[in-house]
PDB file of N, CA, C and O in Angstrom:
ATOM      1  N   MET A   1     -31.133  68.993  68.511  1.00  0.00           N
ATOM      2  CA  MET A   1     -31.327  67.729  69.223  1.00  0.00           C
ATOM      3  C   MET A   1     -29.965  67.143  69.583  1.00  0.00           C
ATOM      4  O   MET A   1     -29.060  67.094  68.751  1.00  0.00           O
ATOM      5  N   THR A   2     -29.832  66.706  70.816  1.00  0.00           N
ATOM      6  CA  THR A   2     -28.565  66.127  71.254  1.00  0.00           C
ATOM      7  C   THR A   2     -28.623  64.610  71.161  1.00  0.00           C
ATOM      8  O   THR A   2     -29.700  64.018  71.091  1.00  0.00           O
ATOM      9  N   ASP A   3     -27.461  63.999  71.163  1.00  0.00           N
ATOM     10  CA  ASP A   3     -27.369  62.543  71.103  1.00  0.00           C
ATOM     11  C   ASP A   3     -27.111  61.977  72.485  1.00  0.00           C
ATOM     12  O   ASP A   3     -26.241  61.123  72.659  1.00  0.00           O
ATOM     13  N   ARG A   4     -27.854  62.445  73.458  1.00  0.00           N
ATOM     14  CA  ARG A   4     -27.693  61.968  74.822  1.00  0.00           C
ATOM     15  C   ARG A   4     -28.286  60.575  74.948  1.00  0.00           C
ATOM     16  O   ARG A   4     -29.308  60.264  74.336  1.00  0.00           O
ATOM     17  N   ASP A   5     -27.641  59.749  75.741  1.00  0.00           N
ATOM     18  CA  ASP A   5     -28.120  58.400  76.001  1.00  0.00           C
ATOM     19  C   ASP A   5     -28.379  58.287  77.502  1.00  0.00           C
ATOM     20  O   ASP A   5     -27.450  58.045  78.272  1.00  0.00           O
ATOM     21  N   PRO A   6     -29.634  58.459  77.924  1.00  0.00           N
ATOM     22  CA  PRO A   6     -29.935  58.432  79.355  1.00  0.00           C
ATOM     23  C   PRO A   6     -29.502  57.142  80.046  1.00  0.00           C
ATOM     24  O   PRO A   6     -29.069  57.176  81.198  1.00  0.00           O
ATOM     25  N   PHE A   7     -29.612  56.007  79.359  1.00  0.00           N
ATOM     26  CA  PHE A   7     -29.208  54.728  79.953  1.00  0.00           C
ATOM     27  C   PHE A   7     -27.707  54.748  80.261  1.00  0.00           C
ATOM     28  O   PHE A   7     -27.290  54.390  81.362  1.00  0.00           O
ATOM     29  N   ALA A   8     -26.904  55.167  79.283  1.00  0.00           N
ATOM     30  CA  ALA A   8     -25.454  55.241  79.481  1.00  0.00           C
ATOM     31  C   ALA A   8     -25.089  56.277  80.541  1.00  0.00           C
ATOM     32  O   ALA A   8     -24.147  56.078  81.307  1.00  0.00           O
ATOM     33  N   GLU A   9     -25.833  57.380  80.585  1.00  0.00           N
ATOM     34  CA  GLU A   9     -25.580  58.390  81.613  1.00  0.00           C
ATOM     35  C   GLU A   9     -25.853  57.822  83.002  1.00  0.00           C
ATOM     36  O   GLU A   9     -25.112  58.108  83.942  1.00  0.00           O
ATOM     37  N   GLY A  10     -26.901  57.027  83.139  1.00  0.00           N
ATOM     38  CA  GLY A  10     -27.204  56.391  84.418  1.00  0.00           C
ATOM     39  C   GLY A  10     -26.133  55.397  84.824  1.00  0.00           C
ATOM     40  O   GLY A  10     -25.760  55.316  85.994  1.00  0.00           O
ATOM     41  N   GLU A  11     -25.638  54.636  83.844  1.00  0.00           N
ATOM     42  CA  GLU A  11     -24.538  53.694  84.128  1.00  0.00           C
ATOM     43  C   GLU A  11     -23.312  54.448  84.628  1.00  0.00           C
ATOM     44  O   GLU A  11     -22.697  54.060  85.621  1.00  0.00           O
ATOM     45  N   ARG A  12     -22.964  55.521  83.938  1.00  0.00           N
ATOM     46  CA  ARG A  12     -21.795  56.315  84.309  1.00  0.00           C
ATOM     47  C   ARG A  12     -21.964  56.911  85.707  1.00  0.00           C
ATOM     48  O   ARG A  12     -21.022  56.925  86.499  1.00  0.00           O
ATOM     49  N   ALA A  13     -23.153  57.396  86.001  1.00  0.00           N
ATOM     50  CA  ALA A  13     -23.421  57.982  87.318  1.00  0.00           C
ATOM     51  C   ALA A  13     -23.218  56.945  88.418  1.00  0.00           C
ATOM     52  O   ALA A  13     -22.637  57.251  89.459  1.00  0.00           O
ATOM     53  N   ALA A  14     -23.685  55.740  88.198  1.00  0.00           N
ATOM     54  CA  ALA A  14     -23.517  54.694  89.213  1.00  0.00           C
ATOM     55  C   ALA A  14     -22.035  54.360  89.411  1.00  0.00           C
ATOM     56  O   ALA A  14     -21.584  54.172  90.541  1.00  0.00           O
ATOM     57  N   ARG A  15     -21.285  54.285  88.314  1.00  0.00           N
ATOM     58  CA  ARG A  15     -19.842  54.010  88.434  1.00  0.00           C
ATOM     59  C   ARG A  15     -19.134  55.119  89.201  1.00  0.00           C
ATOM     60  O   ARG A  15     -18.146  54.873  89.893  1.00  0.00           O
ATOM     61  N   GLU A  16     -19.645  56.339  89.073  1.00  0.00           N
ATOM     62  CA  GLU A  16     -19.054  57.483  89.767  1.00  0.00           C
ATOM     63  C   GLU A  16     -19.637  57.667  91.168  1.00  0.00           C
ATOM     64  O   GLU A  16     -19.362  58.658  91.845  1.00  0.00           O
ATOM     65  N   ARG A  17     -20.447  56.696  91.590  1.00  0.00           N
ATOM     66  CA  ARG A  17     -21.067  56.703  92.929  1.00  0.00           C
ATOM     67  C   ARG A  17     -22.018  57.875  93.145  1.00  0.00           C
ATOM     68  O   ARG A  17     -22.190  58.348  94.268  1.00  0.00           O
ATOM     69  N   ILE A  18     -22.628  58.335  92.064  1.00  0.00           N
ATOM     70  CA  ILE A  18     -23.649  59.376  92.151  1.00  0.00           C
ATOM     71  C   ILE A  18     -24.960  58.673  92.521  1.00  0.00           C
ATOM     72  O   ILE A  18     -25.330  57.696  91.870  1.00  0.00           O
ATOM     73  N   PRO A  19     -25.662  59.143  93.542  1.00  0.00           N
ATOM     74  CA  PRO A  19     -26.875  58.445  93.987  1.00  0.00           C
ATOM     75  C   PRO A  19     -27.997  58.489  92.950  1.00  0.00           C
ATOM     76  O   PRO A  19     -28.078  59.413  92.141  1.00  0.00           O
ATOM     77  N   ALA A  20     -28.851  57.481  92.992  1.00  0.00           N
ATOM     78  CA  ALA A  20     -29.975  57.391  92.056  1.00  0.00           C
ATOM     79  C   ALA A  20     -30.897  58.593  92.165  1.00  0.00           C
ATOM     80  O   ALA A  20     -31.551  58.965  91.190  1.00  0.00           O
ATOM     81  N   GLU A  21     -30.954  59.197  93.333  1.00  0.00           N
ATOM     82  CA  GLU A  21     -31.812  60.361  93.526  1.00  0.00           C
ATOM     83  C   GLU A  21     -31.354  61.564  92.700  1.00  0.00           C
ATOM     84  O   GLU A  21     -32.096  62.535  92.562  1.00  0.00           O
ATOM     85  N   ALA A  22     -30.157  61.508  92.161  1.00  0.00           N
ATOM     86  CA  ALA A  22     -29.617  62.608  91.358  1.00  0.00           C
ATOM     87  C   ALA A  22     -30.040  62.529  89.894  1.00  0.00           C
ATOM     88  O   ALA A  22     -29.533  63.285  89.065  1.00  0.00           O
ATOM     89  N   ASN A  23     -30.951  61.633  89.569  1.00  0.00           N
ATOM     90  CA  ASN A  23     -31.448  61.495  88.197  1.00  0.00           C
ATOM     91  C   ASN A  23     -31.882  62.871  87.691  1.00  0.00           C
ATOM     92  O   ASN A  23     -32.767  63.497  88.274  1.00  0.00           O
ATOM     93  N   PRO A  24     -31.254  63.345  86.598  1.00  0.00           N
ATOM     94  CA  PRO A  24     -31.527  64.707  86.129  1.00  0.00           C
ATOM     95  C   PRO A  24     -32.798  64.852  85.289  1.00  0.00           C
ATOM     96  O   PRO A  24     -33.185  65.965  84.936  1.00  0.00           O
ATOM     97  N   TYR A  25     -33.436  63.743  84.974  1.00  0.00           N
ATOM     98  CA  TYR A  25     -34.590  63.798  84.079  1.00  0.00           C
ATOM     99  C   TYR A  25     -35.904  63.908  84.848  1.00  0.00           C
ATOM    100  O   TYR A  25     -35.990  63.513  86.010  1.00  0.00           O
ATOM    101  N   LEU A  26     -36.911  64.441  84.196  1.00  0.00           N
ATOM    102  CA  LEU A  26     -38.222  64.638  84.778  1.00  0.00           C
ATOM    103  C   LEU A  26     -38.827  63.295  85.179  1.00  0.00           C
ATOM    104  O   LEU A  26     -38.938  62.382  84.361  1.00  0.00           O
ATOM    105  N   ASP A  27     -39.214  63.191  86.444  1.00  0.00           N
ATOM    106  CA  ASP A  27     -39.825  61.964  86.947  1.00  0.00           C
ATOM    107  C   ASP A  27     -41.039  61.603  86.098  1.00  0.00           C
ATOM    108  O   ASP A  27     -41.900  62.443  85.832  1.00  0.00           O
ATOM    109  N   GLY A  28     -41.094  60.351  85.681  1.00  0.00           N
ATOM    110  CA  GLY A  28     -42.193  59.898  84.843  1.00  0.00           C
ATOM    111  C   GLY A  28     -41.875  59.896  83.363  1.00  0.00           C
ATOM    112  O   GLY A  28     -42.625  59.328  82.569  1.00  0.00           O
ATOM    113  N   SER A  29     -40.762  60.528  82.976  1.00  0.00           N
ATOM    114  CA  SER A  29     -40.403  60.570  81.558  1.00  0.00           C
ATOM    115  C   SER A  29     -39.673  59.295  81.153  1.00  0.00           C
ATOM    116  O   SER A  29     -39.145  58.571  81.997  1.00  0.00           O
ATOM    117  N   ASP A  30     -39.652  59.034  79.858  1.00  0.00           N
ATOM    118  CA  ASP A  30     -38.911  57.873  79.350  1.00  0.00           C
ATOM    119  C   ASP A  30     -37.438  57.988  79.700  1.00  0.00           C
ATOM    120  O   ASP A  30     -36.800  56.997  80.056  1.00  0.00           O
ATOM    121  N   GLU A  31     -36.893  59.203  79.599  1.00  0.00           N
ATOM    122  CA  GLU A  31     -35.478  59.408  79.897  1.00  0.00           C
ATOM    123  C   GLU A  31     -35.174  59.103  81.362  1.00  0.00           C
ATOM    124  O   GLU A  31     -34.130  58.532  81.678  1.00  0.00           O
ATOM    125  N   HIS A  32     -36.089  59.486  82.253  1.00  0.00           N
ATOM    126  CA  HIS A  32     -35.910  59.208  83.681  1.00  0.00           C
ATOM    127  C   HIS A  32     -35.840  57.699  83.904  1.00  0.00           C
ATOM    128  O   HIS A  32     -34.986  57.211  84.643  1.00  0.00           O
ATOM    129  N   ALA A  33     -36.741  56.972  83.261  1.00  0.00           N
ATOM    130  CA  ALA A  33     -36.775  55.520  83.406  1.00  0.00           C
ATOM    131  C   ALA A  33     -35.508  54.877  82.845  1.00  0.00           C
ATOM    132  O   ALA A  33     -34.961  53.954  83.448  1.00  0.00           O
ATOM    133  N   LEU A  34     -35.045  55.357  81.705  1.00  0.00           N
ATOM    134  CA  LEU A  34     -33.827  54.805  81.109  1.00  0.00           C
ATOM    135  C   LEU A  34     -32.610  55.081  81.988  1.00  0.00           C
ATOM    136  O   LEU A  34     -31.785  54.195  82.206  1.00  0.00           O
ATOM    137  N   TRP A  35     -32.500  56.306  82.491  1.00  0.00           N
ATOM    138  CA  TRP A  35     -31.387  56.672  83.375  1.00  0.00           C
ATOM    139  C   TRP A  35     -31.404  55.777  84.605  1.00  0.00           C
ATOM    140  O   TRP A  35     -30.368  55.249  85.008  1.00  0.00           O
ATOM    141  N   ALA A  36     -32.581  55.604  85.200  1.00  0.00           N
ATOM    142  CA  ALA A  36     -32.713  54.772  86.397  1.00  0.00           C
ATOM    143  C   ALA A  36     -32.338  53.323  86.110  1.00  0.00           C
ATOM    144  O   ALA A  36     -31.700  52.676  86.941  1.00  0.00           O
ATOM    145  N   ALA A  37     -32.721  52.810  84.960  1.00  0.00           N
ATOM    146  CA  ALA A  37     -32.396  51.429  84.599  1.00  0.00           C
ATOM    147  C   ALA A  37     -30.887  51.246  84.430  1.00  0.00           C
ATOM    148  O   ALA A  37     -30.322  50.250  84.882  1.00  0.00           O
ATOM    149  N   GLY A  38     -30.249  52.199  83.785  1.00  0.00           N
ATOM    150  CA  GLY A  38     -28.790  52.130  83.635  1.00  0.00           C
ATOM    151  C   GLY A  38     -28.095  52.208  84.972  1.00  0.00           C
ATOM    152  O   GLY A  38     -27.144  51.469  85.229  1.00  0.00           O
ATOM    153  N   HIS A  39     -28.563  53.098  85.821  1.00  0.00           N
ATOM    154  CA  HIS A  39     -27.978  53.252  87.159  1.00  0.00           C
ATOM    155  C   HIS A  39     -28.137  51.962  87.955  1.00  0.00           C
ATOM    156  O   HIS A  39     -27.186  51.496  88.582  1.00  0.00           O
ATOM    157  N   GLU A  40     -29.323  51.391  87.931  1.00  0.00           N
ATOM    158  CA  GLU A  40     -29.598  50.170  88.688  1.00  0.00           C
ATOM    159  C   GLU A  40     -28.744  49.006  88.204  1.00  0.00           C
ATOM    160  O   GLU A  40     -28.248  48.219  89.010  1.00  0.00           O
ATOM    161  N   LYS A  41     -28.572  48.896  86.893  1.00  0.00           N
ATOM    162  CA  LYS A  41     -27.762  47.805  86.328  1.00  0.00           C
ATOM    163  C   LYS A  41     -26.354  47.838  86.895  1.00  0.00           C
ATOM    164  O   LYS A  41     -25.849  46.815  87.357  1.00  0.00           O
ATOM    165  N   VAL A  42     -25.719  48.995  86.866  1.00  0.00           N
ATOM    166  CA  VAL A  42     -24.341  49.115  87.349  1.00  0.00           C
ATOM    167  C   VAL A  42     -24.288  49.022  88.867  1.00  0.00           C
ATOM    168  O   VAL A  42     -23.395  48.378  89.418  1.00  0.00           O
ATOM    169  N   ALA A  43     -25.240  49.664  89.550  1.00  0.00           N
ATOM    170  CA  ALA A  43     -25.251  49.628  91.015  1.00  0.00           C
ATOM    171  C   ALA A  43     -25.367  48.193  91.519  1.00  0.00           C
ATOM    172  O   ALA A  43     -24.698  47.825  92.484  1.00  0.00           O
ATOM    173  N   ARG A  44     -26.194  47.393  90.892  1.00  0.00           N
ATOM    174  CA  ARG A  44     -26.325  45.981  91.300  1.00  0.00           C
ATOM    175  C   ARG A  44     -25.023  45.223  91.083  1.00  0.00           C
ATOM    176  O   ARG A  44     -24.616  44.429  91.930  1.00  0.00           O
ATOM    177  N   ALA A  45     -24.377  45.463  89.964  1.00  0.00           N
ATOM    178  CA  ALA A  45     -23.105  44.781  89.683  1.00  0.00           C
ATOM    179  C   ALA A  45     -22.050  45.181  90.712  1.00  0.00           C
ATOM    180  O   ALA A  45     -21.277  44.340  91.171  1.00  0.00           O
ATOM    181  N   ILE A  46     -22.018  46.451  91.070  1.00  0.00           N
ATOM    182  CA  ILE A  46     -21.058  46.923  92.071  1.00  0.00           C
ATOM    183  C   ILE A  46     -21.348  46.282  93.413  1.00  0.00           C
ATOM    184  O   ILE A  46     -20.432  45.803  94.081  1.00  0.00           O
ATOM    185  N   GLU A  47     -22.610  46.266  93.819  1.00  0.00           N
ATOM    186  CA  GLU A  47     -22.988  45.652  95.085  1.00  0.00           C
ATOM    187  C   GLU A  47     -22.644  44.169  95.111  1.00  0.00           C
ATOM    188  O   GLU A  47     -22.164  43.663  96.125  1.00  0.00           O
ATOM    189  N   ALA A  48     -22.881  43.476  94.017  1.00  0.00           N
ATOM    190  CA  ALA A  48     -22.594  42.047  93.941  1.00  0.00           C
ATOM    191  C   ALA A  48     -21.094  41.789  94.094  1.00  0.00           C
ATOM    192  O   ALA A  48     -20.692  40.876  94.815  1.00  0.00           O
ATOM    193  N   SER A  49     -20.273  42.584  93.424  1.00  0.00           N
ATOM    194  CA  SER A  49     -18.830  42.367  93.517  1.00  0.00           C
ATOM    195  C   SER A  49     -18.316  42.723  94.908  1.00  0.00           C
ATOM    196  O   SER A  49     -17.388  42.085  95.404  1.00  0.00           O
ATOM    197  N   GLU A  50     -18.910  43.738  95.543  1.00  0.00           N
ATOM    198  CA  GLU A  50     -18.492  44.093  96.895  1.00  0.00           C
ATOM    199  C   GLU A  50     -18.899  43.044  97.904  1.00  0.00           C
ATOM    200  O   GLU A  50     -18.170  42.793  98.863  1.00  0.00           O
ATOM    201  N   SER A  51     -20.058  42.423  97.704  1.00  0.00           N
ATOM    202  CA  SER A  51     -20.513  41.411  98.654  1.00  0.00           C
ATOM    203  C   SER A  51     -19.704  40.120  98.521  1.00  0.00           C
ATOM    204  O   SER A  51     -19.651  39.315  99.451  1.00  0.00           O
ATOM    205  N   GLU A  52     -19.079  39.931  97.367  1.00  0.00           N
ATOM    206  CA  GLU A  52     -18.216  38.772  97.171  1.00  0.00           C
ATOM    207  C   GLU A  52     -16.839  39.000  97.768  1.00  0.00           C
ATOM    208  O   GLU A  52     -16.032  38.075  97.851  1.00  0.00           O
ATOM    209  N   GLY A  53     -16.570  40.232  98.184  1.00  0.00           N
ATOM    210  CA  GLY A  53     -15.276  40.558  98.755  1.00  0.00           C
ATOM    211  C   GLY A  53     -14.229  40.900  97.717  1.00  0.00           C
ATOM    212  O   GLY A  53     -13.040  40.949  98.031  1.00  0.00           O
ATOM    213  N   SER A  54     -14.654  41.138  96.482  1.00  0.00           N
ATOM    214  CA  SER A  54     -13.700  41.467  95.415  1.00  0.00           C
ATOM    215  C   SER A  54     -13.325  42.917  95.461  1.00  0.00           C
ATOM    216  O   SER A  54     -12.532  43.377  94.639  1.00  0.00           O
TER     217      SER A  54
END
């Protein structure tokens, strides 16, 4: 068993500008949902800072 954290992996993917469609987990799985939530959290923060002109 690995100590993977899908939420943290999704956050990292968003910071690296990897698209949400690249979610490596099976659609419908808990891991897929966690990865997507992490990605969305960071992607929203990035979009917000870009829209502020920062």
